[in-house]
mmCIF file of the N, C-alpha and C atoms, coordinates in Angstrom:
data_MODEL
# 
_entry.id   MODEL 
# 
loop_
_atom_site.group_PDB 
_atom_site.id 
_atom_site.type_symbol 
_atom_site.label_atom_id 
_atom_site.label_alt_id 
_atom_site.label_comp_id 
_atom_site.label_asym_id 
_atom_site.label_entity_id 
_atom_site.label_seq_id 
_atom_site.pdbx_PDB_ins_code 
_atom_site.Cartn_x 
_atom_site.Cartn_y 
_atom_site.Cartn_z 
_atom_site.occupancy 
_atom_site.B_iso_or_equiv 
_atom_site.pdbx_formal_charge 
_atom_site.auth_seq_id 
_atom_site.auth_comp_id 
_atom_site.auth_asym_id 
_atom_site.auth_atom_id 
_atom_site.pdbx_PDB_model_num 
ATOM 1   N N  . MET A 1 1  ? 15.390  135.640 53.811 1.00 0.00 ? 1  MET A N  1 
ATOM 2   C CA . MET A 1 1  ? 15.545  136.571 52.712 1.00 0.00 ? 1  MET A CA 1 
ATOM 3   C C  . MET A 1 1  ? 14.939  137.915 53.083 1.00 0.00 ? 1  MET A C  1 
ATOM 4   N N  . TYR A 1 2  ? 15.372  138.934 52.461 1.00 0.00 ? 2  TYR A N  1 
ATOM 5   C CA . TYR A 1 2  ? 14.879  140.293 52.461 1.00 0.00 ? 2  TYR A CA 1 
ATOM 6   C C  . TYR A 1 2  ? 15.395  141.154 53.589 1.00 0.00 ? 2  TYR A C  1 
ATOM 7   N N  . ASN A 1 3  ? 15.084  140.889 54.841 1.00 0.00 ? 3  ASN A N  1 
ATOM 8   C CA . ASN A 1 3  ? 15.684  141.667 55.918 1.00 0.00 ? 3  ASN A CA 1 
ATOM 9   C C  . ASN A 1 3  ? 15.826  140.792 57.147 1.00 0.00 ? 3  ASN A C  1 
ATOM 10  N N  . PRO A 1 4  ? 16.714  141.147 58.059 1.00 0.00 ? 4  PRO A N  1 
ATOM 11  C CA . PRO A 1 4  ? 16.997  140.256 59.185 1.00 0.00 ? 4  PRO A CA 1 
ATOM 12  C C  . PRO A 1 4  ? 15.843  140.091 60.164 1.00 0.00 ? 4  PRO A C  1 
ATOM 13  N N  . ASN A 1 5  ? 14.824  140.915 60.053 1.00 0.00 ? 5  ASN A N  1 
ATOM 14  C CA . ASN A 1 5  ? 13.682  140.828 60.967 1.00 0.00 ? 5  ASN A CA 1 
ATOM 15  C C  . ASN A 1 5  ? 12.497  140.083 60.369 1.00 0.00 ? 5  ASN A C  1 
ATOM 16  N N  . GLU A 1 6  ? 12.608  139.695 59.089 1.00 0.00 ? 6  GLU A N  1 
ATOM 17  C CA . GLU A 1 6  ? 11.505  139.032 58.398 1.00 0.00 ? 6  GLU A CA 1 
ATOM 18  C C  . GLU A 1 6  ? 12.012  137.832 57.613 1.00 0.00 ? 6  GLU A C  1 
ATOM 19  N N  . LEU A 1 7  ? 11.156  136.860 57.483 1.00 0.00 ? 7  LEU A N  1 
ATOM 20  C CA . LEU A 1 7  ? 11.420  135.695 56.655 1.00 0.00 ? 7  LEU A CA 1 
ATOM 21  C C  . LEU A 1 7  ? 10.250  135.566 55.686 1.00 0.00 ? 7  LEU A C  1 
ATOM 22  N N  . TRP A 1 8  ? 10.540  135.501 54.388 1.00 0.00 ? 8  TRP A N  1 
ATOM 23  C CA . TRP A 1 8  ? 9.508   135.344 53.366 1.00 0.00 ? 8  TRP A CA 1 
ATOM 24  C C  . TRP A 1 8  ? 9.530   133.908 52.872 1.00 0.00 ? 8  TRP A C  1 
ATOM 25  N N  . ILE A 1 9  ? 8.333   133.296 52.777 1.00 0.00 ? 9  ILE A N  1 
ATOM 26  C CA . ILE A 1 9  ? 8.214   131.887 52.441 1.00 0.00 ? 9  ILE A CA 1 
ATOM 27  C C  . ILE A 1 9  ? 7.131   131.709 51.381 1.00 0.00 ? 9  ILE A C  1 
ATOM 28  N N  . GLY A 1 10 ? 7.487   131.095 50.261 1.00 0.00 ? 10 GLY A N  1 
ATOM 29  C CA . GLY A 1 10 ? 6.501   130.733 49.255 1.00 0.00 ? 10 GLY A CA 1 
ATOM 30  C C  . GLY A 1 10 ? 5.880   129.398 49.631 1.00 0.00 ? 10 GLY A C  1 
ATOM 31  N N  . THR A 1 11 ? 4.552   129.339 49.693 1.00 0.00 ? 11 THR A N  1 
ATOM 32  C CA . THR A 1 11 ? 3.854   128.134 50.128 1.00 0.00 ? 11 THR A CA 1 
ATOM 33  C C  . THR A 1 11 ? 2.806   127.720 49.099 1.00 0.00 ? 11 THR A C  1 
ATOM 34  N N  . ASN A 1 12 ? 2.079   126.660 49.385 1.00 0.00 ? 12 ASN A N  1 
ATOM 35  C CA . ASN A 1 12 ? 0.958   126.235 48.536 1.00 0.00 ? 12 ASN A CA 1 
ATOM 36  C C  . ASN A 1 12 ? -0.308  127.026 48.833 1.00 0.00 ? 12 ASN A C  1 
ATOM 37  N N  . GLY A 1 13 ? -0.237  127.937 49.796 1.00 0.00 ? 13 GLY A N  1 
ATOM 38  C CA . GLY A 1 13 ? -1.398  128.761 50.146 1.00 0.00 ? 13 GLY A CA 1 
ATOM 39  C C  . GLY A 1 13 ? -1.138  130.245 50.008 1.00 0.00 ? 13 GLY A C  1 
ATOM 40  N N  . GLY A 1 14 ? -0.051  130.625 49.327 1.00 0.00 ? 14 GLY A N  1 
ATOM 41  C CA . GLY A 1 14 ? 0.273   132.030 49.142 1.00 0.00 ? 14 GLY A CA 1 
ATOM 42  C C  . GLY A 1 14 ? 1.704   132.325 49.557 1.00 0.00 ? 14 GLY A C  1 
ATOM 43  N N  . LEU A 1 15 ? 1.999   133.589 49.674 1.00 0.00 ? 15 LEU A N  1 
ATOM 44  C CA . LEU A 1 15 ? 3.318   134.061 50.070 1.00 0.00 ? 15 LEU A CA 1 
ATOM 45  C C  . LEU A 1 15 ? 3.216   134.533 51.509 1.00 0.00 ? 15 LEU A C  1 
ATOM 46  N N  . SER A 1 16 ? 4.008   133.943 52.398 1.00 0.00 ? 16 SER A N  1 
ATOM 47  C CA . SER A 1 16 ? 3.909   134.247 53.827 1.00 0.00 ? 16 SER A CA 1 
ATOM 48  C C  . SER A 1 16 ? 5.110   135.052 54.300 1.00 0.00 ? 16 SER A C  1 
ATOM 49  N N  . ARG A 1 17 ? 4.816   136.048 55.122 1.00 0.00 ? 17 ARG A N  1 
ATOM 50  C CA . ARG A 1 17 ? 5.853   136.832 55.777 1.00 0.00 ? 17 ARG A CA 1 
ATOM 51  C C  . ARG A 1 17 ? 5.825   136.483 57.263 1.00 0.00 ? 17 ARG A C  1 
ATOM 52  N N  . PHE A 1 18 ? 6.979   136.127 57.820 1.00 0.00 ? 18 PHE A N  1 
ATOM 53  C CA . PHE A 1 18 ? 7.086   135.844 59.250 1.00 0.00 ? 18 PHE A CA 1 
ATOM 54  C C  . PHE A 1 18 ? 7.918   136.936 59.888 1.00 0.00 ? 18 PHE A C  1 
ATOM 55  N N  . ARG A 1 19 ? 7.314   137.687 60.799 1.00 0.00 ? 19 ARG A N  1 
ATOM 56  C CA . ARG A 1 19 ? 8.034   138.711 61.554 1.00 0.00 ? 19 ARG A CA 1 
ATOM 57  C C  . ARG A 1 19 ? 8.585   138.047 62.810 1.00 0.00 ? 19 ARG A C  1 
ATOM 58  N N  . ILE A 1 20 ? 9.905   137.961 62.871 1.00 0.00 ? 20 ILE A N  1 
ATOM 59  C CA . ILE A 1 20 ? 10.578  137.164 63.883 1.00 0.00 ? 20 ILE A CA 1 
ATOM 60  C C  . ILE A 1 20 ? 10.326  137.684 65.289 1.00 0.00 ? 20 ILE A C  1 
ATOM 61  N N  . ALA A 1 21 ? 10.501  138.970 65.524 1.00 0.00 ? 21 ALA A N  1 
ATOM 62  C CA . ALA A 1 21 ? 10.348  139.528 66.878 1.00 0.00 ? 21 ALA A CA 1 
ATOM 63  C C  . ALA A 1 21 ? 8.939   139.340 67.423 1.00 0.00 ? 21 ALA A C  1 
ATOM 64  N N  . GLU A 1 22 ? 7.938   139.482 66.563 1.00 0.00 ? 22 GLU A N  1 
ATOM 65  C CA . GLU A 1 22 ? 6.538   139.342 66.986 1.00 0.00 ? 22 GLU A CA 1 
ATOM 66  C C  . GLU A 1 22 ? 6.043   137.904 66.906 1.00 0.00 ? 22 GLU A C  1 
ATOM 67  N N  . GLU A 1 23 ? 6.836   137.022 66.257 1.00 0.00 ? 23 GLU A N  1 
ATOM 68  C CA . GLU A 1 23 ? 6.420   135.641 65.995 1.00 0.00 ? 23 GLU A CA 1 
ATOM 69  C C  . GLU A 1 23 ? 5.048   135.620 65.320 1.00 0.00 ? 23 GLU A C  1 
ATOM 70  N N  . GLN A 1 24 ? 4.935   136.415 64.246 1.00 0.00 ? 24 GLN A N  1 
ATOM 71  C CA . GLN A 1 24 ? 3.658   136.610 63.571 1.00 0.00 ? 24 GLN A CA 1 
ATOM 72  C C  . GLN A 1 24 ? 3.773   136.315 62.077 1.00 0.00 ? 24 GLN A C  1 
ATOM 73  N N  . PHE A 1 25 ? 2.865   135.477 61.577 1.00 0.00 ? 25 PHE A N  1 
ATOM 74  C CA . PHE A 1 25 ? 2.759   135.192 60.152 1.00 0.00 ? 25 PHE A CA 1 
ATOM 75  C C  . PHE A 1 25 ? 1.657   136.053 59.541 1.00 0.00 ? 25 PHE A C  1 
ATOM 76  N N  . THR A 1 26 ? 1.909   136.553 58.324 1.00 0.00 ? 26 THR A N  1 
ATOM 77  C CA . THR A 1 26 ? 0.886   137.171 57.485 1.00 0.00 ? 26 THR A CA 1 
ATOM 78  C C  . THR A 1 26 ? 0.994   136.505 56.129 1.00 0.00 ? 26 THR A C  1 
ATOM 79  N N  . THR A 1 27 ? -0.118  136.024 55.596 1.00 0.00 ? 27 THR A N  1 
ATOM 80  C CA . THR A 1 27 ? -0.098  135.351 54.306 1.00 0.00 ? 27 THR A CA 1 
ATOM 81  C C  . THR A 1 27 ? -0.806  136.211 53.274 1.00 0.00 ? 27 THR A C  1 
ATOM 82  N N  . PHE A 1 28 ? -0.147  136.391 52.142 1.00 0.00 ? 28 PHE A N  1 
ATOM 83  C CA . PHE A 1 28 ? -0.676  137.154 51.017 1.00 0.00 ? 28 PHE A CA 1 
ATOM 84  C C  . PHE A 1 28 ? -1.036  136.163 49.917 1.00 0.00 ? 28 PHE A C  1 
ATOM 85  N N  . ASP A 1 29 ? -2.135  136.439 49.222 1.00 0.00 ? 29 ASP A N  1 
ATOM 86  C CA . ASP A 1 29 ? -2.589  135.523 48.181 1.00 0.00 ? 29 ASP A CA 1 
ATOM 87  C C  . ASP A 1 29 ? -2.941  136.296 46.920 1.00 0.00 ? 29 ASP A C  1 
ATOM 88  N N  . ARG A 1 30 ? -3.661  135.641 46.028 1.00 0.00 ? 30 ARG A N  1 
ATOM 89  C CA . ARG A 1 30 ? -4.020  136.226 44.733 1.00 0.00 ? 30 ARG A CA 1 
ATOM 90  C C  . ARG A 1 30 ? -4.727  137.578 44.889 1.00 0.00 ? 30 ARG A C  1 
ATOM 91  N N  . GLN A 1 31 ? -5.464  137.770 45.962 1.00 0.00 ? 31 GLN A N  1 
ATOM 92  C CA . GLN A 1 31 ? -6.178  139.035 46.192 1.00 0.00 ? 31 GLN A CA 1 
ATOM 93  C C  . GLN A 1 31 ? -5.230  140.222 46.310 1.00 0.00 ? 31 GLN A C  1 
ATOM 94  N N  . TYR A 1 32 ? -3.969  139.956 46.626 1.00 0.00 ? 32 TYR A N  1 
ATOM 95  C CA . TYR A 1 32 ? -2.967  141.012 46.752 1.00 0.00 ? 32 TYR A CA 1 
ATOM 96  C C  . TYR A 1 32 ? -2.204  141.246 45.455 1.00 0.00 ? 32 TYR A C  1 
ATOM 97  N N  . GLY A 1 33 ? -2.557  140.555 44.395 1.00 0.00 ? 33 GLY A N  1 
ATOM 98  C CA . GLY A 1 33 ? -1.898  140.738 43.116 1.00 0.00 ? 33 GLY A CA 1 
ATOM 99  C C  . GLY A 1 33 ? -0.851  139.694 42.794 1.00 0.00 ? 33 GLY A C  1 
ATOM 100 N N  . LEU A 1 34 ? -0.773  138.635 43.576 1.00 0.00 ? 34 LEU A N  1 
ATOM 101 C CA . LEU A 1 34 ? 0.180   137.569 43.305 1.00 0.00 ? 34 LEU A CA 1 
ATOM 102 C C  . LEU A 1 34 ? -0.255  136.775 42.077 1.00 0.00 ? 34 LEU A C  1 
ATOM 103 N N  . GLN A 1 35 ? 0.667   136.079 41.454 1.00 0.00 ? 35 GLN A N  1 
ATOM 104 C CA . GLN A 1 35 ? 0.387   135.287 40.251 1.00 0.00 ? 35 GLN A CA 1 
ATOM 105 C C  . GLN A 1 35 ? -0.572  134.144 40.534 1.00 0.00 ? 35 GLN A C  1 
ATOM 106 N N  . GLY A 1 36 ? -0.665  133.748 41.760 1.00 0.00 ? 36 GLY A N  1 
ATOM 107 C CA . GLY A 1 36 ? -1.535  132.657 42.196 1.00 0.00 ? 36 GLY A CA 1 
ATOM 108 C C  . GLY A 1 36 ? -1.222  132.373 43.652 1.00 0.00 ? 36 GLY A C  1 
ATOM 109 N N  . ASN A 1 37 ? -1.816  131.324 44.169 1.00 0.00 ? 37 ASN A N  1 
ATOM 110 C CA . ASN A 1 37 ? -1.600  130.989 45.572 1.00 0.00 ? 37 ASN A CA 1 
ATOM 111 C C  . ASN A 1 37 ? -0.531  129.923 45.784 1.00 0.00 ? 37 ASN A C  1 
ATOM 112 N N  . GLU A 1 38 ? -0.096  129.278 44.710 1.00 0.00 ? 38 GLU A N  1 
ATOM 113 C CA . GLU A 1 38 ? 0.857   128.176 44.852 1.00 0.00 ? 38 GLU A CA 1 
ATOM 114 C C  . GLU A 1 38 ? 2.223   128.569 44.301 1.00 0.00 ? 38 GLU A C  1 
ATOM 115 N N  . PHE A 1 39 ? 3.247   128.392 45.141 1.00 0.00 ? 39 PHE A N  1 
ATOM 116 C CA . PHE A 1 39 ? 4.623   128.714 44.762 1.00 0.00 ? 39 PHE A CA 1 
ATOM 117 C C  . PHE A 1 39 ? 5.461   127.454 44.727 1.00 0.00 ? 39 PHE A C  1 
ATOM 118 N N  . ASN A 1 40 ? 6.471   127.438 43.848 1.00 0.00 ? 40 ASN A N  1 
ATOM 119 C CA . ASN A 1 40 ? 7.325   126.273 43.662 1.00 0.00 ? 40 ASN A CA 1 
ATOM 120 C C  . ASN A 1 40 ? 8.460   126.239 44.681 1.00 0.00 ? 40 ASN A C  1 
ATOM 121 N N  . ASN A 1 41 ? 8.855   125.029 45.074 1.00 0.00 ? 41 ASN A N  1 
ATOM 122 C CA . ASN A 1 41 ? 10.001  124.861 45.963 1.00 0.00 ? 41 ASN A CA 1 
ATOM 123 C C  . ASN A 1 41 ? 11.269  125.383 45.284 1.00 0.00 ? 41 ASN A C  1 
ATOM 124 N N  . GLU A 1 42 ? 12.129  125.998 46.053 1.00 0.00 ? 42 GLU A N  1 
ATOM 125 C CA . GLU A 1 42 ? 13.430  126.474 45.592 1.00 0.00 ? 42 GLU A CA 1 
ATOM 126 C C  . GLU A 1 42 ? 13.340  127.471 44.442 1.00 0.00 ? 42 GLU A C  1 
ATOM 127 N N  . MET A 1 43 ? 12.228  128.184 44.335 1.00 0.00 ? 43 MET A N  1 
ATOM 128 C CA . MET A 1 43 ? 12.061  129.173 43.271 1.00 0.00 ? 43 MET A CA 1 
ATOM 129 C C  . MET A 1 43 ? 11.925  130.575 43.865 1.00 0.00 ? 43 MET A C  1 
ATOM 130 N N  . ALA A 1 44 ? 12.861  130.938 44.723 1.00 0.00 ? 44 ALA A N  1 
ATOM 131 C CA . ALA A 1 44 ? 12.899  132.279 45.302 1.00 0.00 ? 44 ALA A CA 1 
ATOM 132 C C  . ALA A 1 44 ? 14.304  132.832 45.111 1.00 0.00 ? 44 ALA A C  1 
ATOM 133 N N  . ARG A 1 45 ? 14.375  134.094 44.724 1.00 0.00 ? 45 ARG A N  1 
ATOM 134 C CA . ARG A 1 45 ? 15.668  134.735 44.519 1.00 0.00 ? 45 ARG A CA 1 
ATOM 135 C C  . ARG A 1 45 ? 15.620  136.153 45.063 1.00 0.00 ? 45 ARG A C  1 
ATOM 136 N N  . LYS A 1 46 ? 16.735  136.576 45.641 1.00 0.00 ? 46 LYS A N  1 
ATOM 137 C CA . LYS A 1 46 ? 16.894  137.959 46.076 1.00 0.00 ? 46 LYS A CA 1 
ATOM 138 C C  . LYS A 1 46 ? 17.494  138.719 44.902 1.00 0.00 ? 46 LYS A C  1 
ATOM 139 N N  . LEU A 1 47 ? 16.725  139.658 44.326 1.00 0.00 ? 47 LEU A N  1 
ATOM 140 C CA . LEU A 1 47 ? 17.193  140.407 43.164 1.00 0.00 ? 47 LEU A CA 1 
ATOM 141 C C  . LEU A 1 47 ? 18.065  141.589 43.571 1.00 0.00 ? 47 LEU A C  1 
ATOM 142 N N  . SER A 1 48 ? 17.734  142.187 44.685 1.00 0.00 ? 48 SER A N  1 
ATOM 143 C CA . SER A 1 48 ? 18.469  143.333 45.219 1.00 0.00 ? 48 SER A CA 1 
ATOM 144 C C  . SER A 1 48 ? 18.109  143.434 46.697 1.00 0.00 ? 48 SER A C  1 
ATOM 145 N N  . PRO A 1 49 ? 18.715  144.367 47.436 1.00 0.00 ? 49 PRO A N  1 
ATOM 146 C CA . PRO A 1 49 ? 18.331  144.504 48.852 1.00 0.00 ? 49 PRO A CA 1 
ATOM 147 C C  . PRO A 1 49 ? 16.853  144.825 49.051 1.00 0.00 ? 49 PRO A C  1 
ATOM 148 N N  . ASP A 1 50 ? 16.193  145.366 48.020 1.00 0.00 ? 50 ASP A N  1 
ATOM 149 C CA . ASP A 1 50 ? 14.791  145.760 48.141 1.00 0.00 ? 50 ASP A CA 1 
ATOM 150 C C  . ASP A 1 50 ? 13.810  144.856 47.412 1.00 0.00 ? 50 ASP A C  1 
ATOM 151 N N  . GLU A 1 51 ? 14.281  143.841 46.696 1.00 0.00 ? 51 GLU A N  1 
ATOM 152 C CA . GLU A 1 51 ? 13.383  143.057 45.863 1.00 0.00 ? 51 GLU A CA 1 
ATOM 153 C C  . GLU A 1 51 ? 13.629  141.554 45.972 1.00 0.00 ? 51 GLU A C  1 
ATOM 154 N N  . LEU A 1 52 ? 12.517  140.814 46.033 1.00 0.00 ? 52 LEU A N  1 
ATOM 155 C CA . LEU A 1 52 ? 12.542  139.353 46.022 1.00 0.00 ? 52 LEU A CA 1 
ATOM 156 C C  . LEU A 1 52 ? 11.698  138.868 44.856 1.00 0.00 ? 52 LEU A C  1 
ATOM 157 N N  . LEU A 1 53 ? 12.057  137.729 44.287 1.00 0.00 ? 53 LEU A N  1 
ATOM 158 C CA . LEU A 1 53 ? 11.302  137.129 43.196 1.00 0.00 ? 53 LEU A CA 1 
ATOM 159 C C  . LEU A 1 53 ? 10.924  135.709 43.598 1.00 0.00 ? 53 LEU A C  1 
ATOM 160 N N  . PHE A 1 54 ? 9.633   135.374 43.446 1.00 0.00 ? 54 PHE A N  1 
ATOM 161 C CA . PHE A 1 54 ? 9.120   134.046 43.776 1.00 0.00 ? 54 PHE A CA 1 
ATOM 162 C C  . PHE A 1 54 ? 8.461   133.452 42.546 1.00 0.00 ? 54 PHE A C  1 
ATOM 163 N N  . GLY A 1 55 ? 8.822   132.212 42.216 1.00 0.00 ? 55 GLY A N  1 
ATOM 164 C CA . GLY A 1 55 ? 8.231   131.525 41.071 1.00 0.00 ? 55 GLY A CA 1 
ATOM 165 C C  . GLY A 1 55 ? 7.056   130.666 41.501 1.00 0.00 ? 55 GLY A C  1 
ATOM 166 N N  . GLY A 1 56 ? 5.981   130.757 40.737 1.00 0.00 ? 56 GLY A N  1 
ATOM 167 C CA . GLY A 1 56 ? 4.789   129.974 41.037 1.00 0.00 ? 56 GLY A CA 1 
ATOM 168 C C  . GLY A 1 56 ? 4.282   129.251 39.813 1.00 0.00 ? 56 GLY A C  1 
ATOM 169 N N  . ILE A 1 57 ? 3.194   128.549 39.968 1.00 0.00 ? 57 ILE A N  1 
ATOM 170 C CA . ILE A 1 57 ? 2.680   127.747 38.868 1.00 0.00 ? 57 ILE A CA 1 
ATOM 171 C C  . ILE A 1 57 ? 2.091   128.585 37.739 1.00 0.00 ? 57 ILE A C  1 
ATOM 172 N N  . ASN A 1 58 ? 1.791   129.876 37.992 1.00 0.00 ? 58 ASN A N  1 
ATOM 173 C CA . ASN A 1 58 ? 1.226   130.748 36.962 1.00 0.00 ? 58 ASN A CA 1 
ATOM 174 C C  . ASN A 1 58 ? 2.167   131.871 36.550 1.00 0.00 ? 58 ASN A C  1 
ATOM 175 N N  . GLY A 1 59 ? 3.437   131.771 36.910 1.00 0.00 ? 59 GLY A N  1 
ATOM 176 C CA . GLY A 1 59 ? 4.386   132.817 36.565 1.00 0.00 ? 59 GLY A CA 1 
ATOM 177 C C  . GLY A 1 59 ? 5.218   133.204 37.773 1.00 0.00 ? 59 GLY A C  1 
ATOM 178 N N  . ALA A 1 60 ? 5.628   134.459 37.815 1.00 0.00 ? 60 ALA A N  1 
ATOM 179 C CA . ALA A 1 60 ? 6.480   134.937 38.899 1.00 0.00 ? 60 ALA A CA 1 
ATOM 180 C C  . ALA A 1 60 ? 5.842   136.129 39.590 1.00 0.00 ? 60 ALA A C  1 
ATOM 181 N N  . THR A 1 61 ? 6.182   136.312 40.845 1.00 0.00 ? 61 THR A N  1 
ATOM 182 C CA . THR A 1 61 ? 5.727   137.452 41.629 1.00 0.00 ? 61 THR A CA 1 
ATOM 183 C C  . THR A 1 61 ? 6.948   138.153 42.187 1.00 0.00 ? 61 THR A C  1 
ATOM 184 N N  . ARG A 1 62 ? 7.028   139.453 41.945 1.00 0.00 ? 62 ARG A N  1 
ATOM 185 C CA . ARG A 1 62 ? 8.121   140.256 42.487 1.00 0.00 ? 62 ARG A CA 1 
ATOM 186 C C  . ARG A 1 62 ? 7.602   141.032 43.685 1.00 0.00 ? 62 ARG A C  1 
ATOM 187 N N  . ARG A 1 63 ? 8.324   140.955 44.786 1.00 0.00 ? 63 ARG A N  1 
ATOM 188 C CA . ARG A 1 63 ? 7.971   141.677 46.000 1.00 0.00 ? 63 ARG A CA 1 
ATOM 189 C C  . ARG A 1 63 ? 9.042   142.730 46.232 1.00 0.00 ? 63 ARG A C  1 
ATOM 190 N N  . GLY A 1 64 ? 8.639   144.004 46.362 1.00 0.00 ? 64 GLY A N  1 
ATOM 191 C CA . GLY A 1 64 ? 9.628   145.044 46.578 1.00 0.00 ? 64 GLY A CA 1 
ATOM 192 C C  . GLY A 1 64 ? 9.041   146.312 47.144 1.00 0.00 ? 64 GLY A C  1 
ATOM 193 N N  . ASN A 1 65 ? 9.862   147.075 47.818 1.00 0.00 ? 65 ASN A N  1 
ATOM 194 C CA . ASN A 1 65 ? 9.428   148.353 48.366 1.00 0.00 ? 65 ASN A CA 1 
ATOM 195 C C  . ASN A 1 65 ? 9.465   149.471 47.347 1.00 0.00 ? 65 ASN A C  1 
ATOM 196 N N  . ARG A 1 66 ? 10.153  149.271 46.232 1.00 0.00 ? 66 ARG A N  1 
ATOM 197 C CA . ARG A 1 66 ? 10.277  150.342 45.252 1.00 0.00 ? 66 ARG A CA 1 
ATOM 198 C C  . ARG A 1 66 ? 9.024   150.529 44.412 1.00 0.00 ? 66 ARG A C  1 
ATOM 199 N N  . SER A 1 67 ? 8.135   149.560 44.428 1.00 0.00 ? 67 SER A N  1 
ATOM 200 C CA . SER A 1 67 ? 6.916   149.657 43.630 1.00 0.00 ? 67 SER A CA 1 
ATOM 201 C C  . SER A 1 67 ? 5.968   150.670 44.274 1.00 0.00 ? 67 SER A C  1 
ATOM 202 N N  . PRO A 1 68 ? 5.341   151.532 43.504 1.00 0.00 ? 68 PRO A N  1 
ATOM 203 C CA . PRO A 1 68 ? 4.504   152.583 44.070 1.00 0.00 ? 68 PRO A CA 1 
ATOM 204 C C  . PRO A 1 68 ? 3.119   152.119 44.501 1.00 0.00 ? 68 PRO A C  1 
ATOM 205 N N  . GLU A 1 69 ? 2.738   150.911 44.150 1.00 0.00 ? 69 GLU A N  1 
ATOM 206 C CA . GLU A 1 69 ? 1.393   150.462 44.431 1.00 0.00 ? 69 GLU A CA 1 
ATOM 207 C C  . GLU A 1 69 ? 1.147   150.313 45.932 1.00 0.00 ? 69 GLU A C  1 
ATOM 208 N N  . ASN A 1 70 ? -0.023  150.711 46.372 1.00 0.00 ? 70 ASN A N  1 
ATOM 209 C CA . ASN A 1 70 ? -0.501  150.383 47.713 1.00 0.00 ? 70 ASN A CA 1 
ATOM 210 C C  . ASN A 1 70 ? -1.643  149.414 47.519 1.00 0.00 ? 70 ASN A C  1 
ATOM 211 N N  . LEU A 1 71 ? -1.544  148.264 48.135 1.00 0.00 ? 71 LEU A N  1 
ATOM 212 C CA . LEU A 1 71 ? -2.559  147.240 47.965 1.00 0.00 ? 71 LEU A CA 1 
ATOM 213 C C  . LEU A 1 71 ? -3.481  147.235 49.175 1.00 0.00 ? 71 LEU A C  1 
ATOM 214 N N  . TYR A 1 72 ? -4.742  146.948 48.947 1.00 0.00 ? 72 TYR A N  1 
ATOM 215 C CA . TYR A 1 72 ? -5.743  146.983 50.004 1.00 0.00 ? 72 TYR A CA 1 
ATOM 216 C C  . TYR A 1 72 ? -6.457  145.648 50.113 1.00 0.00 ? 72 TYR A C  1 
ATOM 217 N N  . ARG A 1 73 ? -6.819  145.293 51.319 1.00 0.00 ? 73 ARG A N  1 
ATOM 218 C CA . ARG A 1 73 ? -7.621  144.103 51.556 1.00 0.00 ? 73 ARG A CA 1 
ATOM 219 C C  . ARG A 1 73 ? -8.526  144.395 52.740 1.00 0.00 ? 73 ARG A C  1 
ATOM 220 N N  . ALA A 1 74 ? -9.788  144.162 52.586 1.00 0.00 ? 74 ALA A N  1 
ATOM 221 C CA . ALA A 1 74 ? -10.776 144.389 53.644 1.00 0.00 ? 74 ALA A CA 1 
ATOM 222 C C  . ALA A 1 74 ? -10.688 145.819 54.170 1.00 0.00 ? 74 ALA A C  1 
ATOM 223 N N  . GLY A 1 75 ? -10.375 146.769 53.280 1.00 0.00 ? 75 GLY A N  1 
ATOM 224 C CA . GLY A 1 75 ? -10.358 148.175 53.659 1.00 0.00 ? 75 GLY A CA 1 
ATOM 225 C C  . GLY A 1 75 ? -9.116  148.621 54.406 1.00 0.00 ? 75 GLY A C  1 
ATOM 226 N N  . ALA A 1 76 ? -8.185  147.727 54.678 1.00 0.00 ? 76 ALA A N  1 
ATOM 227 C CA . ALA A 1 76 ? -6.977  148.100 55.418 1.00 0.00 ? 76 ALA A CA 1 
ATOM 228 C C  . ALA A 1 76 ? -5.792  148.125 54.472 1.00 0.00 ? 76 ALA A C  1 
ATOM 229 N N  . ALA A 1 77 ? -5.023  149.186 54.522 1.00 0.00 ? 77 ALA A N  1 
ATOM 230 C CA . ALA A 1 77 ? -3.851  149.301 53.654 1.00 0.00 ? 77 ALA A CA 1 
ATOM 231 C C  . ALA A 1 77 ? -2.703  148.471 54.203 1.00 0.00 ? 77 ALA A C  1 
ATOM 232 N N  . THR A 1 78 ? -1.864  147.991 53.295 1.00 0.00 ? 78 THR A N  1 
ATOM 233 C CA . THR A 1 78 ? -0.659  147.273 53.683 1.00 0.00 ? 78 THR A CA 1 
ATOM 234 C C  . THR A 1 78 ? 0.528   147.935 53.012 1.00 0.00 ? 78 THR A C  1 
ATOM 235 N N  . ASN A 1 79 ? 1.691   147.854 53.608 1.00 0.00 ? 79 ASN A N  1 
ATOM 236 C CA . ASN A 1 79 ? 2.899   148.427 53.027 1.00 0.00 ? 79 ASN A CA 1 
ATOM 237 C C  . ASN A 1 79 ? 3.523   147.519 51.995 1.00 0.00 ? 79 ASN A C  1 
ATOM 238 N N  . GLU A 1 80 ? 2.999   146.336 51.807 1.00 0.00 ? 80 GLU A N  1 
ATOM 239 C CA . GLU A 1 80 ? 3.570   145.385 50.863 1.00 0.00 ? 80 GLU A CA 1 
ATOM 240 C C  . GLU A 1 80 ? 3.089   145.698 49.456 1.00 0.00 ? 80 GLU A C  1 
ATOM 241 N N  . SER A 1 81 ? 3.963   145.526 48.485 1.00 0.00 ? 81 SER A N  1 
ATOM 242 C CA . SER A 1 81 ? 3.561   145.681 47.101 1.00 0.00 ? 81 SER A CA 1 
ATOM 243 C C  . SER A 1 81 ? 4.105   144.506 46.301 1.00 0.00 ? 81 SER A C  1 
ATOM 244 N N  . PHE A 1 82 ? 3.263   144.000 45.415 1.00 0.00 ? 82 PHE A N  1 
ATOM 245 C CA . PHE A 1 82 ? 3.606   142.842 44.602 1.00 0.00 ? 82 PHE A CA 1 
ATOM 246 C C  . PHE A 1 82 ? 3.279   143.145 43.150 1.00 0.00 ? 82 PHE A C  1 
ATOM 247 N N  . ILE A 1 83 ? 4.064   142.587 42.255 1.00 0.00 ? 83 ILE A N  1 
ATOM 248 C CA . ILE A 1 83 ? 3.805   142.709 40.827 1.00 0.00 ? 83 ILE A CA 1 
ATOM 249 C C  . ILE A 1 83 ? 3.846   141.314 40.227 1.00 0.00 ? 83 ILE A C  1 
ATOM 250 N N  . HIS A 1 84 ? 2.798   140.961 39.490 1.00 0.00 ? 84 HIS A N  1 
ATOM 251 C CA . HIS A 1 84 ? 2.731   139.674 38.783 1.00 0.00 ? 84 HIS A CA 1 
ATOM 252 C C  . HIS A 1 84 ? 3.456   139.865 37.466 1.00 0.00 ? 84 HIS A C  1 
ATOM 253 N N  . LEU A 1 85 ? 4.486   139.059 37.241 1.00 0.00 ? 85 LEU A N  1 
ATOM 254 C CA . LEU A 1 85 ? 5.281   139.144 36.016 1.00 0.00 ? 85 LEU A CA 1 
ATOM 255 C C  . LEU A 1 85 ? 4.886   138.066 35.043 1.00 0.00 ? 85 LEU A C  1 
# 
């Protein structure tokens, strides 16, 4: 889902992004604004070319580039933005 160079996966430990060319996983969790760390199986939808929706045990998390938020963790900025719905 999302773009041909990335795979997004909802897990029991957060939302993981796999960058195919680098063979690198990055996992995002509640600290990034997600609804929680646990996501449900088969509860992911592509809303538009820029937005993904993941369902979890505490609601839904929308991932998209159109959101203006810049999220920070350990002082380092990330280009990812999430909204808890």
